[in-house]
NUNU-716745 format. One record per residue (C-alpha): x, y, z; residue in one letter. Coordinates in pm, whole numbers, padded with zeros to 5 digits, always signed. Example, Ala and Ser with C-alpha at 12.3 -4.5 7.8 and 13.67 -1.06 7.14 Angstrom:
% NUNU-716745
+01230-00450+00780a
+01367-00106+00714s
This chain:
% NUNU-716745
-02666+00832+00639m
-02413+01013+00807t
-02309+00862+01193l
-02273+01136+01473i
-02047+01033+01737s
-02220+01062+02107p
-01941+01324+02185f
-02071+01568+01934l
-02431+01541+02095q
-02296+01533+02499a
-02045+01788+02454s
-01975+02169+02371k
-01648+02090+02245t
-01695+02017+01834s
-01494+01735+01686l
-01182+01752+01432p
-01478+01649+01179y
-01840+01661+01159d
-01813+01277+00980s
-01587+00984+00850y
-01563+01174+00525y
-01533+01496+00586q
-01213+01329+00773a
-01131+01074+00481s
-01054+01427+00276e
-00869+01563+00498q
-00636+01242+00594l
-00515+00967+00368a
-00474+00608+00430d
-00712+00638+00742i
-01031+00373+00712e
-01386+00399+00894a
-01278+00208+01193i
-00998+00450+01305d
-01278+00746+01275y
-01506+00555+01511y
-01267+00413+01710l
-01111+00789+01796a
-01482+00886+01849c
-01576+00607+02108s
-01254+00695+02321i
-01323+01051+02281l
-01686+00991+02434d
-01559+00768+02705s
-01362+01082+02823l
-01632+01337+02760k
-01699+01365+03131q
-01302+01439+03167r
-01177+01693+02931i
-01411+01966+02944t
-01148+02160+03060a
-00904+02076+02758h
-00886+02307+02436t
-01004+02214+02097q
-00648+02217+01972t
-00546+01941+02237e
-00891+01775+02159i
-00790+01778+01764s
-00440+01641+01905q
-00626+01365+02119l
-00837+01252+01881f
-00548+01211+01560h
-00342+01046+01846v
-00625+00789+01884f
-00683+00759+01492m
-00301+00701+01466a
-00341+00396+01700l
-00568+00250+01508s
-00391+00322+01191s
-00079+00135+01341k
-00317-00170+01464h
-00415-00219+01123r
-00057-00260+00974s
+00063-00473+01275g
+00203-00268+01561h
+00116-00343+01915s
+00066-00008+01975c
+00174+00349+01876v
+00503+00501+02044r
+00460+00849+02120i
+00769+00939+02032g
+00729+00873+01645d
+00392+01089+01586l
+00559+01395+01794a
+00614+01678+01557n
+00545+01442+01274r
+00350+01527+00987h
+00123+01224+00925e
-00203+01113+00708f
-00057+01256+00392i
+00006+01076+00036d
+00361+01103+00058a
+00639+00994+00289e
+00821+01251+00478s
+01019+01274+00831d
+00937+01588+00963s
+00695+01900+00926v
+00978+02057+00727a
+01091+01811+00488s
+00674+01722+00443a
+00653+01759+00067p
+00293+01868-00109q
-00011+01654-00040s
-00303+01590-00256a
-00465+01600+00129k
-00337+01802+00383p
-00282+01542+00682g
-00220+01665+01021f
+00083+01819+01220v
+00133+01670+01591f
+00260+01865+01876a
+00597+01822+02048d
+00665+01476+02267f
+00601+01665+02592t
+00269+01833+02522s
+00143+01452+02402l
+00248+01304+02697h
+00160+01489+02934q
-00251+01454+02734l
-00207+01112+02746l
-00018+01033+03071d
-00295+01028+03380g
-00620+00968+03164y
-00499+00609+03043f
-00306+00483+03338n
-00214+00113+03250r
-00394-00003+03564d
-00780+00140+03469n
-00905-00216+03351d
-01226-00018+03200s
-01012+00236+02950a
-01016+00122+02558l
-00640+00209+02621i
-00334+00236+02793c
-00040+00452+02797y
+00272+00252+02964a
+00645+00360+02919n
+00542+00611+02661e
+00320+00375+02417n
-00010+00379+02354l
-00195+00064+02363y
-00577-00067+02266l
-00606-00239+02638r
-00641-00585+02490r
-00291-00587+02380y
-00146-00435+02616w
-00285-00698+02846r
-00174-00954+02542f
+00185-00804+02633e
+00193-00798+02953s
+00083-01181+02949e
+00394-01253+02762v
+00649-01039+02943v
+00498-01225+03256n
+00570-01564+03106f
+00854-01534+02973i
+01027-01363+03333e
+00874-01618+03477r
+01038-01890+03245k
+01319-01706+03247r
+01390-01788+03604k
+01237-02128+03619e
+01557-02395+03584f
+01509-02768+03587v
+01785-02953+03810a
+01989-03190+03561v
+02279-03360+03673d
+02585-03202+03528v
+02713-03537+03455n
+02463-03645+03303d
+02455-03400+03074c
+02849-03403+03009q
+02750-03798+02895r
+02426-03680+02685i
+02620-03413+02526i
+02936-03612+02468a
+02638-03935+02301t
+02479-03640+02072l
+02778-03469+01940f
+03116-03555+01833a
+03423-03387+02041q
+03635-03126+01932s
+03830-02813+02096t
+03861-02654+01756d
+03594-02424+01654d
+03311-02394+01946i
+02997-02628+01793d
+02671-02404+01837w
+02413-02692+01785q
+02517-02852+02060a
+02592-02552+02276v
+02216-02482+02203s
+02156-02824+02314v
+02315-02803+02629a
+02237-02430+02684n
+01852-02609+02678a
+01874-02866+02930m
+01859-02695+03272n
+01585-02440+03107k
+01220-02389+03082s
+01280-02144+02801l
+01470-02171+02520a
+01492-02021+02169i
+01695-02150+01858i
+01689-01884+01578a
+01860-01902+01255g
+01868-01874+00895g
+01737-02135+00634p
+01958-02452+00638g
+02133-02392+00980t
+02034-02677+01138g
+01698-02597+01368k
+01503-02889+01309t
+01844-03095+01322y
+01941-02954+01617t
+01629-02956+01828v
+01563-03314+01760t
+01909-03381+01929k
+01740-03135+02221l
+01464-03386+02229l
+01664-03687+02251l
+01868-03513+02549a
+01585-03432+02694l
+01433-03785+02704l
+01767-03921+02799m
+01729-03707+03092l
+01364-03827+03145d
+01185-04070+02884d
+00822-04016+03076s
+00819-03625+02885l
+00518-03574+02691q
+00599-03430+02371i
+00382-03198+02154d
+00527-03005+01801m
+00375-02733+01652v
+00358-02474+01378a
+00126-02189+01262p
-00018-02330+00952t
-00077-02686+00812g
+00233-02619+00573k
+00461-02578+00857a
+00377-02837+01081a
+00418-03091+00756q
+00722-02956+00713r
+00860-02972+01060l
+00721-03360+01100s
+00919-03435+00800e
+01225-03266+00878s
+01217-03445+01301i
+01120-03766+01107a
+01408-03710+00841n
+01656-03682+01158a
+01476-03941+01335v
+01576-04181+01089n
+01940-04037+01051g
+02009-04144+01392f
+01858-04443+01357r
+02044-04570+01092q
+02361-04460+01245s
+02268-04687+01527g
+02430-04449+01846q
+02100-04418+02027f
+01878-04587+02203d
+01580-04712+01965q
+01312-04655+02187g
+01387-04297+02299l
+01385-04230+01939m
+01032-04396+01951q
+00964-04117+02241r
+00985-03818+01989i
+00636-03764+01805p
+00580-03812+01445e
+00371-03589+01323q
+00345-03170+01423a
+00015-03011+01473a
-00115-02650+01434t
-00110-02454+01693i
-00467-02392+01667h
-00551-02797+01671r
-00304-02869+01923l
-00554-02577+02145l
-00834-02695+02017g
-01101-02436+01825v
-01379-02404+01975i
-01651-02303+01673p
-01800-01949+01649n
-01523-01876+01913s
-01177-01664+01997v
-01121-01871+02229n
-01013-02215+02297f
-01069-02598+02458k
-00713-02504+02629f
-00641-02202+02823n
-00544-02055+03161e
-00806-02266+03354d
-00766-02594+03127n
-00371-02662+03069k
-00255-02878+02841l
-00105-03209+02987t
+00208-03109+02744t
+00557-03119+02945d
+00781-02997+02612v
+00624-02804+02371l
+00829-02724+02062l
+00723-02451+01833i
+00859-02391+01522d
+00828-02094+01272e
+00786-01840+01569v
+00816-01544+01336s
+00457-01653+01213m
+00318-01598+01545v
+00115-01303+01594d
+00088-01151+01983l
-00256-01244+02078a
-00158-01621+01967m
+00172-01658+02181m
-00026-01505+02444c
-00276-01804+02411r
-00040-02062+02381v
+00169-01965+02736f
-00157-01954+02909r
-00229-02304+02790a
+00088-02434+02981m
+00120-02638+03281k
+00319-02510+03546d
+00704-02644+03491g
+00663-02725+03122a
+00941-02636+02869r
+00893-02452+02620v
+01131-02438+02294i
+01106-02231+02006m
+01243-02224+01662l
+01312-01970+01430g
+01419-01661+01162d
+01377-01320+01319a
+01477-01219+00976n
+01159-01317+00834q
+00792-01135+00783l
+00633-01091+01078p
+00323-01246+01169s
+00037-01146+00915v
-00152-01034+01257a
-00054-00782+01501t
+00277-00835+01698g
+00700-00944+01578s
+00717-01200+01911v
+01024-01365+01781l
+01215-01050+01686a
+01098-00878+01985d
+01238-01145+02225i
+01507-01243+02024a
+01666-00920+01917p
+02036-00971+01910f
+02091-01116+01610g
+02366-01330+01792q
+02433-01551+02100t
+02470-01349+02400q
+02485-01533+02773l
+02556-01456+03105s
+02804-01537+03332a
+02658-01748+03561t
+02552-01930+03172n
+02859-01954+03051v
+03005-02118+03336a
+02728-02372+03326f
+02796-02474+02984l
+03167-02512+03025r
+03154-02768+03244n
+02941-02922+02984m
+03218-02991+02740s
+03555-02884+02629a
+03439-02790+02315n
+03243-02490+02510f
+03550-02321+02677s
+03585-02047+02435g
+03260-01962+02531l
+03248-01590+02713t
+02996-01387+02905e
+02821-01068+02690s
+02586-00802+02791k
+02299-00769+02770p
+02273-01160+02847a
+01953-01352+02742l
+02055-01707+02876d
+01742-01841+02692y
+01847-01740+02355l
+02086-01933+02108c
+02182-01853+01761y
+02305-02092+01446l
+02487-01929+01165t
+02598-02115+00935q
+02413-02259+00691s
+02420-02600+00588r
+02202-02546+00249r
+02363-02231+00098f
+02777-02273+00074s
+02939-01953+00179g
+03027-01836-00212d
+02656-01967-00286g
+02453-01666-00475g
+02130-01755-00269i
+02281-01771+00090g
+02509-01443-00035k
+02230-01262-00165l
+02040-01355+00169a
+02324-01196+00379s
+02332-00870+00153m
+01983-00797+00168v
+01948-00866+00599i
+02243-00619+00615d
+02138-00380+00364s
+02355-00398+00125q
+02174-00260-00168a
+02406-00227-00416e
+02600-00515-00367s
+02319-00690-00352a
+02195-00541-00698w
+02525-00630-00860q
+02481-01038-00775l
+02174-01064-00881v
+02212-00840-01239s
+02518-01006-01340g
+02413-01290-01396n
+02739-01459-01283q
+02562-01730-01014d
+02401-02021-01134g
+02172-01992-00798e
+02088-01576-00880v
+01989-01487-01218s
+01750-01175-01299l
+01460-01220-01566a
+01595-01148-01929e
+01244-01105-02080s
+01098-00725-02010k
+00775-00790-02126n
+00556-00953-01808f
+00303-01170-02012n
+00647-01291-02160d
+00820-01396-01865f
+00526-01513-01711l
+00469-01762-02059y
+00823-01887-02031s
+00745-02009-01668l
+00485-02140-01764i
+00651-02329-02014k
+00974-02410-01850r
+00837-02549-01522h
+00468-02585-01520y
+00380-02800-01809l
+00607-03109-01620a
+00325-03090-01389l
+00062-03212-01636f
+00302-03459-01790s
+00329-03681-01459a
+00199-03995-01470d
+00109-03993-01104t
+00031-03776-00842i
+00378-03856-00681e
+00532-03705-00976q
+00366-03445-01037a
+00384-03312-00654f
+00697-03343-00699a
+00705-03078-01029a
+00463-02851-00825l
+00747-02845-00543d
+01028-02767-00789r
+00892-02420-00839f
+00655-02169-00758r
+00581-01743-00857i
+00615-01579-00561l
+00489-01188-00544t
+00430-00972-00219p
+00054-00893-00328s
-00271-01023-00395r
-00409-00748-00612k
-00312-00557-00891g
-00094-00610-01231e
+00179-00846-01108q
-00084-00935-00806g
-00124-01359-00734v
-00461-01336-00860e
-00439-01226-01228l
-00065-01390-01231i
-00281-01730-01163n
-00579-01621-01403e
-00307-01543-01686y
-00108-01916-01615i
-00463-02084-01658e
-00552-01909-01988h
-00164-01960-02102s
-00295-02357-02055l
-00610-02317-02181q
-00467-02189-02501r
-00170-02457-02514l
-00454-02709-02508g
-00348-02833-02153v
-00704-02762-01999i
-01061-02729-02122d
-01228-02465-01912d
-01043-02234-01657v
-01408-02222-01520n
-01400-02589-01384k
-01175-02807-01165p
-00924-02964-01405y
-00691-03228-01353h
-00342-03102-01266g
-00460-02781-01074k
-00309-02678-00793p
-00465-02576-00474i
-00430-02381-00141m
-00674-02389+00148i
-00765-02075+00263s
-00990-02117+00559e
-00935-02379+00890n
-01194-02685+00840h
-01173-02926+01128y
-01388-03147+00967t
-01168-03244+00689t
-00868-03136+00883g
-00757-02881+00620l
-00588-02585+00733f
-00538-02240+00589n
-00211-02303+00355g
-00265-02603+00311d
-00150-02722-00050i
-00322-02993-00249g
-00395-03108-00618l
-00685-03160-00811i
-00619-03522-00991w
-00818-03772-01179q
-00704-04122-01165q
-00819-04363-01450p
-01155-04455-01423g
-01256-04235-01111e
-01386-03905-01128p
-01153-03567-00988l
-01056-03556-00600v
-00836-03360-00423a
-00500-03502-00260y
-00298-03338-00002f
+00036-03471+00116p
+00014-03706+00487e
+00368-03783+00600q
+00464-04062+00367s
+00125-04063+00127s
-00165-03912+00023f
-00543-03812+00170r
-00814-03795-00098r
-01094-03542-00025i
-01363-03563-00243p
-01435-03179-00441l
-01757-03159-00282a
-01630-03175+00078r
-01361-02877-00022l
-01359-02574+00179p
-01280-02272+00016a
-01001-02273-00172y
-00747-02101-00454e
-00534-02173-00743t
-00165-02141-00681v
+00076-02186-00933y
+00121-01809-00741a
+00144-01700-00409m
+00185-01442-00186t
+00513-01418-00002i
+00357-01410+00349h
+00179-01716+00213k
+00495-01905+00138t
+00668-01914+00536q
+00698-02276+00645g
+00776-02374+00300s
+01068-02405+00017e
+01099-02487-00298f
+01378-02614-00557a
+01308-02305-00789n
+01113-01986-00734v
+01045-01722-00972a
+01017-01325-00749m
+00822-01065-00906v
+00839-00748-00747l
+00706-00397-00898s
+00672-00046-00829e
+00298-00058-00740g
+00372-00288-00478q
+00581-00078-00338q
+00402-00024+00025r
+00462-00382+00075l
+00786-00422+00012l
+01081-00413+00263s
+01432-00624+00307r
+01262-00851+00525e
+01002-01004+00287l
+01266-00957-00016l
+01455-01237+00250y
+01210-01446+00291t
+01123-01510-00116g
+01493-01542-00129i
+01555-01828+00109t
+01209-02016+00003r
+01443-02123-00309a
+01685-02385-00275k
+01879-02436-00577r
+01750-02152-00792h
+01594-01794-00790i
+01521-01587-01106e
+01390-01211-01020l
+01162-00947-01249y
+01235-00612-01106c
+01398-00319-01174q
+01676-00195-00997k
+01516+00127-00844s
+01209-00157-00713v
+01480-00365-00532f
+01699-00136-00406t
+01475+00051-00239k
+01306-00228-00112s
+01629-00358+00050v
+01677+00000+00206s
+01296-00056+00385i
+01350-00261+00727k
+00997-00382+00914v
+01001-00218+01256s
+00673-00289+01412r
+00645-00075+01769a
+00633-00308+02064s
+00729-00233+02427g
+00813-00663+02445l
+01214-00624+02364t
+01252-00279+02620k
+01015-00496+02917r
+01184-00794+02891i
+01534-00639+02894l
+01476-00356+03179k
+01549-00636+03476p
+01846-00771+03301i
+01992-00433+03252e
+01894-00339+03585d
+02063-00582+03756k
């Protein structure tokens, strides 16, 4: 049955298409939700747009479809300037009407900016809460995402102006206790700690191995030296990321304990276990709402959020809603990584510079802290809540992994490919086999057979963490599903496992849904294992030991010899094989490459063609948002 918009039934002006089917024949890359959302928005305007021409109605309709389409791709809004004079909804990419190549579907040509702006301005006032959409700052939003963005902006602006009263002498003493004094190069880890001591909001950003968690552990210790009654909570977006944060903080605390330099009682006040954001906020079954919210605040005094690049706009808004007045928020993350799977790129938007930029007032405050900070200088525009760590302790300056990651982010495609294909560095290599199945088979023999020769669950997890295959997509010939299937059937042919259709000893699994009864969460990785004389059960790491879960109690899971690169955020492996193919090009970007590359600690092997690699390096993920502009405006207006 063809669904007809109420707009068609109640207006003499017709829509551009009689049905979604007709629209899909003309427009590439649309889904039914795009068509019916556009119908719904126009229907809500039917009493107000009777004076418009059919051409203007068509422009509005396609703008609304573009908004829905962009939202599905993770954008918070659609920039009208990005649509103006563009030929969109075509099979091939183009920058303008003149350059648009022949397309199997004709697509649609948008009007100029002034025409689009005049059509939208006035209909969708930001203060009209009843409208489905909102037009503000030359961006068009779904109303709920305008609200989410506005709440995040207001929270950051409020926290940016909210300072914590501290005694400078106490701060000097604490910094001197935590960091060795030097008048040589500025110690940016020390700056990051000192900078956060008088602020309600602090962001410490940096790449892998720059010491973010080590630094923030010292920051937590510093805050406890100022006030040992603080309630500190630590969270991350996924179970795996929370586990890694817990381990990293515990390792840092143990190092401090062994040094004997710091108060043992204070170190006991640093939490041993991080939670997922969902667990901290308190999930309400069958609801998008949480137990803790704007009406029921958390008791947390200091909230540490790790892997902030993975946090979407709506979730960040919900975290901020639940924070009580006066609470501190500390965020850690790498803005060069992939943004969240859902809508928004919050970390990249609120940490936009790529370097530390401090105000004159803040520089003066910091110079009073330590002689090491005398070289700090003022920058404009300044975001005083933000400090960057740039020196990697994991990757040496000449090491292939760190160098490759930097080249990718700096868009040095040819140099990056020369490093990969030159095969002269022990950390980076290009797969020798041209046949994909042969390549996978070599990986099985080199890496995964060790999993099945392990005598203990500890050895098995160590073997699993030593290697992972990463790929951009789930589907397709070189996607996660077929790679995992090929590996299992190869292991069966080798006689390692009996039946791929049943659970087997040594099977690596990843939980694919949040399950609060068992305490397992989307992204948690475990092993199906059989102790002598016992049935198969699933094991999951838990601090320094393992949890046993009967197979019958497991929530939905999938095999995990291979993972999508998105799913690996918050994880790291000794060795990585990354697969990139032409069929995945719509998913590829420099952020995706960077994320995959930096999952490897010792070695990364790439299976790809030069054309795919270099094109990926040239593509930057840029999600439309108003966050950065709205955060910077009051600072730039000063």
